[in-house]
C-alpha positions in Angstrom: 3.8 21.2 -242.7 6.3 24.0 -242.1 9.2 24.4 -244.5 12.2 22.5 -243.2 14.5 25.5 -243.7 12.2 27.8 -241.8 11.8 25.2 -239.0 15.5 24.9 -238.6 15.9 28.7 -238.5 13.3 28.9 -235.7 15.1 26.1 -233.7 18.3 28.1 -234.1 16.7 31.3 -232.9 15.2 29.6 -229.9 18.5 27.9 -228.8 19.9 29.0 -225.5 23.3 28.7 -227.2 22.6 31.8 -229.3 25.3 34.3 -228.3 23.0 37.0 -227.0 23.6 36.6 -223.3 20.2 35.2 -222.2 21.9 32.7 -219.9 23.2 35.4 -217.7 19.7 36.7 -216.7 17.1 35.0 -214.4 14.3 37.7 -214.8 13.7 37.8 -211.0 13.9 34.0 -210.4 17.0 34.4 -208.3 15.4 37.1 -206.2 12.3 35.0 -205.9 14.3 32.1 -204.4 15.4 34.4 -201.6 12.3 36.5 -200.9 9.3 34.7 -202.5 9.8 31.1 -201.3 10.8 29.5 -204.5 12.5 26.5 -202.8 11.2 23.4 -204.6 10.3 22.1 -208.0 6.6 22.6 -207.3 7.1 26.2 -206.3 9.4 26.8 -209.3 6.7 25.4 -211.7 4.0 27.6 -210.1 6.2 30.7 -210.4 7.3 30.2 -214.0 3.8 29.2 -215.1 2.4 32.4 -213.6 5.2 34.4 -215.1 4.5 32.9 -218.6 0.8 33.7 -218.5 0.5 36.9 -216.4 3.7 38.7 -217.6 5.5 37.3 -220.6 2.4 36.4 -222.8 0.7 39.8 -222.1 3.9 41.8 -222.8 6.9 40.7 -224.8 5.2 37.7 -226.5 2.2 39.9 -227.6 4.7 42.4 -229.0 6.6 39.8 -231.0 3.3 38.7 -232.5 2.8 42.3 -233.7 6.4 43.0 -234.7 6.9 40.1 -237.1 4.2 41.3 -239.5 5.4 44.9 -239.1 8.9 43.8 -240.2 7.5 41.9 -243.2 5.5 44.9 -244.2 8.5 47.2 -243.9 6.6 49.4 -241.5 9.5 51.3 -239.9 7.2 53.7 -237.9 5.3 50.7 -236.4 8.6 49.0 -235.5 9.9 52.1 -233.8 6.6 52.5 -231.9 6.8 48.9 -230.7 10.4 49.2 -229.7 9.7 52.4 -227.8 7.0 50.5 -225.9 9.5 47.9 -224.8 12.1 50.4 -223.7 9.6 52.5 -221.7 7.8 49.6 -219.9 10.8 47.9 -218.3 9.9 48.1 -214.6 13.5 48.0 -213.2 17.0 49.0 -214.2 17.9 45.3 -214.6 15.0 44.6 -216.9 16.0 47.6 -219.1 19.6 46.4 -219.1 18.6 43.0 -220.2 16.4 43.9 -223.2 18.9 46.6 -224.3 22.0 44.3 -224.0 20.4 41.3 -225.6 18.9 43.4 -228.4 22.3 44.9 -229.2 24.0 41.4 -229.1 21.2 40.0 -231.3 21.7 42.7 -233.9 25.5 42.0 -234.0 24.7 38.3 -234.5 22.2 39.1 -237.2 24.9 41.0 -239.1 26.6 37.7 -239.8 23.4 36.4 -241.5 21.7 39.3 -243.2 23.6 41.8 -245.2 21.1 44.6 -244.7 21.1 44.3 -240.9 23.3 47.4 -240.2 21.1 49.6 -242.5 17.9 48.3 -241.1 18.8 48.9 -237.5 20.7 52.2 -238.1 19.3 54.7 -235.6 17.2 52.0 -233.9 18.6 50.8 -230.5 16.6 47.6 -230.8 15.1 45.8 -227.8 15.5 42.0 -227.7 11.8 41.2 -228.7 12.0 43.6 -231.7 15.4 42.1 -232.8 14.0 38.6 -232.4 10.9 39.5 -234.4 13.1 40.8 -237.3 15.0 37.5 -237.3 11.8 35.5 -237.2 10.3 37.5 -240.0 13.2 36.5 -242.3 12.6 32.8 -241.7 9.4 32.6 -243.7 7.7 30.8 -240.8 4.2 31.9 -239.7 3.8 34.5 -236.9 2.4 31.7 -234.7 5.4 29.5 -235.1 7.7 32.5 -234.6 6.0 33.2 -231.3 6.2 29.5 -230.3 10.0 29.7 -230.8 10.3 33.0 -228.9 8.3 31.5 -225.9 10.2 28.2 -225.9 13.6 30.1 -225.9 12.3 32.1 -222.9 11.2 29.0 -221.1 14.6 27.2 -221.6 16.4 30.2 -220.1 14.1 30.5 -217.1 14.3 26.8 -216.4 18.1 26.9 -216.5 18.1 29.8 -214.1 15.8 27.9 -211.7 17.9 24.8 -211.8 20.9 26.8 -210.8 19.3 29.2 -208.3 16.9 27.0 -206.3 18.9 24.7 -206.9 17.2 21.8 -208.7 18.4 18.6 -210.5 18.4 18.2 -214.3 15.4 15.9 -214.2 13.4 18.4 -212.2 14.4 21.0 -214.8 13.1 18.8 -217.6 9.8 18.3 -215.8 9.4 22.0 -215.4 10.2 22.6 -219.1 7.7 19.9 -220.1 5.0 21.7 -218.1 5.8 25.1 -219.7 6.0 23.5 -223.1 2.4 22.2 -222.6 1.2 25.7 -221.6 3.1 27.7 -224.3 0.6 27.1 -227.1 -2.3 28.6 -225.0 0.0 31.5 -224.1 0.8 32.2 -227.7 -2.9 32.1 -228.7 -3.7 34.6 -226.0 -0.8 36.8 -227.0 -1.7 36.9 -230.7 -5.2 38.2 -229.9 -4.0 41.2 -227.8 -4.2 44.6 -229.3 -2.2 47.7 -228.4 -4.6 48.7 -225.6 -4.5 45.2 -224.1 -0.8 44.6 -224.2 0.7 45.4 -220.8 3.9 45.0 -218.7 2.4 45.3 -215.2 3.8 42.7 -212.8 4.3 44.5 -209.4 5.8 41.7 -207.4 8.2 40.8 -210.2 9.3 44.5 -210.5 9.9 44.7 -206.7 12.0 41.5 -206.7 14.0 42.7 -209.7 14.7 46.0 -207.9 15.8 44.1 -204.8 18.0 41.8 -206.9 20.1 44.8 -207.7 21.6 44.7 -204.2 21.1 41.0 -203.5 24.0 39.4 -201.7 25.9 36.7 -203.5 24.0 36.5 -206.8 24.7 34.4 -209.9 22.6 36.3 -212.5 22.4 39.9 -213.9 18.6 40.1 -213.2 
């Protein structure tokens, strides 16, 4: 059984109430509503499930699985390498803004909880996955559980975006979240077995929609 303190810390890190700005991004969902036909609960489930497995698990989730042990080993060179990968593989200006802003906000929040945060991140403009991995590494939880928390936090934000943008009711949102929660363990297992040469951030349709979102008329979200 996981340590209760570690478990509570992971629940906290996964919370959409964490003041890092995740609620203000839809990661292409809002653009998909207008241009990719995401107009129902069924289509939203299909879209987010594909995004979980084809994009998120292969990219940011796989990176978190590698960054948590790197933080625990104090491997600064490896952390910088992983952070550079995140910053250079964002496929649109909005995706870059998201990971940069959320990473910066996460570090500011971490300063309230870890006295060495400022020193650790000095000279490192941390991306969101790298900052999250640092926080997860300090909980004492396993890498697997840290990845589960990261994935569930992502899922909650995406479902909230879909509920607002499609729009959908709260019950539909909970059904979508239940579907994603059932699929997250498999996504985590896949992500944890990816090496550097297998990790990727190639999602052409998502990148196109993100770029189009930059000039989308009457939008609610920043991505």
